[in-house]
C-alpha positions as CSV (number, residue, x, y, z in Angstrom):
1,M,-115.9,40.9,-78.6
2,A,-116.2,40.2,-75.0
3,T,-113.2,40.0,-72.0
4,V,-112.7,37.1,-70.0
5,N,-113.7,39.3,-66.8
6,E,-117.4,40.4,-68.5
7,C,-117.3,36.9,-69.3
8,R,-116.4,36.2,-64.6
9,Q,-119.0,38.8,-64.6
10,A,-121.9,37.7,-66.5
11,L,-121.7,34.0,-65.0
12,V,-121.5,35.1,-61.5
13,E,-124.8,37.3,-61.7
14,V,-126.6,34.5,-63.3
15,A,-125.2,32.5,-60.0
16,N,-126.7,35.5,-58.3
17,R,-130.5,35.4,-59.9
18,L,-130.3,31.7,-58.9
19,G,-129.5,32.6,-55.5
20,R,-132.6,35.2,-55.3
21,D,-135.0,33.0,-56.9
22,P,-136.0,30.7,-54.1
23,E,-139.0,29.3,-56.1
24,A,-136.1,28.1,-58.0
25,A,-134.7,25.3,-55.8
26,A,-138.3,24.3,-55.9
27,R,-138.6,23.9,-59.5
28,V,-135.3,22.5,-60.4
29,R,-133.7,19.7,-58.4
30,L,-131.0,19.1,-60.2
31,N,-126.5,18.5,-58.6
32,R,-125.0,19.0,-61.9
33,G,-121.6,20.1,-62.1
34,L,-121.7,22.4,-65.4
35,A,-119.3,23.6,-67.3
36,C,-119.0,26.7,-69.7
37,H,-117.1,27.4,-72.6
38,I,-116.5,30.7,-73.5
39,T,-115.3,29.9,-77.8
40,D,-114.0,33.1,-78.8
41,L,-111.8,33.3,-76.1
42,D,-111.0,29.6,-75.6
43,V,-111.8,30.0,-72.1
44,F,-113.8,27.5,-69.3
45,F,-115.7,28.2,-66.0
46,H,-116.7,25.2,-64.1
47,G,-119.2,25.5,-60.8
48,R,-121.7,23.8,-59.2
49,L,-125.7,23.2,-60.2
50,Q,-127.4,22.2,-57.2
51,D,-130.0,22.9,-56.1
52,G,-131.8,25.6,-58.4
53,Q,-128.1,27.6,-57.9
54,L,-125.0,28.1,-59.3
55,R,-122.3,27.2,-57.1
56,D,-119.2,27.6,-56.1
57,L,-118.2,28.9,-60.0
58,T,-114.6,29.1,-61.1
59,D,-112.1,29.9,-64.0
60,G,-111.1,26.4,-65.2
61,D,-112.9,23.8,-67.4
62,D,-113.5,20.2,-65.3
63,P,-113.5,17.6,-67.5
64,K,-115.9,15.5,-65.4
65,A,-119.1,18.2,-65.9
66,D,-122.2,16.4,-66.4
67,I,-123.8,19.8,-68.4
68,R,-121.7,21.1,-71.0
69,L,-122.4,24.7,-72.7
70,S,-120.4,25.7,-75.3
71,L,-121.0,30.3,-76.7
72,T,-119.2,33.4,-77.5
73,G,-118.8,35.9,-74.9
74,A,-120.9,38.6,-77.2
75,D,-123.4,35.8,-76.8
76,L,-123.4,34.6,-73.5
77,L,-123.1,38.7,-72.3
78,A,-126.8,39.2,-74.7
79,L,-127.9,36.3,-72.6
80,V,-127.7,37.2,-69.5
81,A,-128.7,41.1,-70.3
82,G,-132.4,39.7,-72.2
83,Q,-131.1,40.4,-75.4
84,L,-131.2,36.5,-76.5
85,H,-133.1,34.2,-75.4
86,F,-132.1,30.9,-74.8
87,A,-134.0,28.2,-77.2
88,R,-133.8,30.1,-79.9
89,A,-129.9,30.3,-79.5
90,W,-129.4,26.7,-78.7
91,A,-131.7,26.0,-81.7
92,G,-130.2,28.3,-83.3
93,G,-126.6,26.8,-82.8
94,R,-125.5,29.7,-81.2
95,V,-125.2,27.7,-77.7
96,S,-123.9,24.0,-77.4
97,V,-125.4,22.1,-74.8
98,K,-124.4,18.8,-74.0
99,A,-126.4,17.0,-71.1
100,S,-128.3,14.4,-70.8
101,F,-132.2,14.0,-71.4
102,S,-133.8,14.8,-68.1
103,D,-131.1,16.8,-67.2
104,L,-131.8,19.7,-70.7
105,L,-135.8,19.1,-69.3
106,K,-135.0,20.6,-66.1
107,L,-132.5,23.2,-67.2
108,R,-135.4,23.9,-68.9
109,K,-137.4,24.9,-66.2
110,L,-133.9,27.2,-65.0
111,L,-133.7,29.1,-67.8
């Protein structure tokens, strides 16, 4: 079972990867609030997806977030480590995504 700190670090790593990808902003024009619920720990993190980057990542929920992700801490760590494919995890019910259809299409390009 993952710890809260490991999950926080995994999300920071996702933010760092997106920030290092100069083509991400060109691929995706999103300016949306993002909330991530780590279900087994019952903790939330939130930030902003903006121009292909994850910004202002912090602890806590954002009930007004446009995009909401739910997954276990172990699945988050596996996704970030490249051991779990996002589309397969989503199709298999291991990751829940609540977002508009157009946002889902744009997110696909980031992930």
